[in-house]
N, C-alpha and C positions, 0 to 999 in steps of 0.2 A: 471455424473459433471467433470466437470473439474476445474486442477491444483489447478490454482485462485481461482477461481468459490468455491471449497471445505479448499483453504488456510483463504481466506477470513471469509469466513463460523464462523468454528475454532476461528481466531481473530477477525472477532463481538460477538461470544460464553465469551473469555476467557470478553472483555468487559463487557459484560453482561448490554448492555444497556446504559449505563455511554458516555460522550462526548470523541467522538474520538481521542483516542493520536496513534500517532507512535507504531509501530507494535516494541517488543521491541529485541532484537537477542543481540549476544554475536561478533557482526561482526567486520570485521576492516574499519568500516564505521567512516570518521570523525565527531569532533564535529559537521559540520551544515551540517551533513548527516542523514538521518536515513533510517536504512535496511529493505527491504521490500524484499517480498522470490521471488528466482529466479523462474521463469515459467519452467525452462527448468530442474530442480533436486530442487524440495522440504525441500531437508535439508541445502542450498546454501542460500543463498540473495545476495541482487546488493543494492547497496550503492545508496537516491532519495536523490538528494539536499531540504534541508527546503522548499525552496522556491517555487520547485516541489509539493512536500507535500501539504503544500496550497494550492497551487493552482487545487491540484488533490479535497482536501477538502470543498473547493472555490466550481468546477466545479458539485458534487456530490451532494451536499446542493442544489442549484439548478436543479438540475434533482428529485430528491428525498430528500427532506430531511432527517434528522436524514440516511442514507445510508455511508456504510462505504468508504473512501478513497480510497483502492483498485478498487474497485472495476471504481474507475478510476485513473487509471495509465496500462502505455500501456507499453511494454516491446519488442526493437528490441535489437533480439542479447543479447550485455548482457551487452545495454543501456534503465534505464527506465526512465520515463517522469508519467508525466502529462496530461490524454485524455480527451475525453469525451464532447467536448465543439461544 
């Protein structure tokens, strides 16, 4: 199981089937950003703009209703954004 999948499973369990909300973290993201787990090191987070988070939610909802928006984010080095469309 990849770190992304394992992280997504843990977040999904934490949400316990509720509406998908951004992961909560104590990172140093700005008010208009959402912290997401860094694939390189699960102990750290990267900041994703709220607009990209919303885009990831929309993409995942189209691909599989009720799925975790983290599954529709992609990381390239220290950059993270929505993907999957």
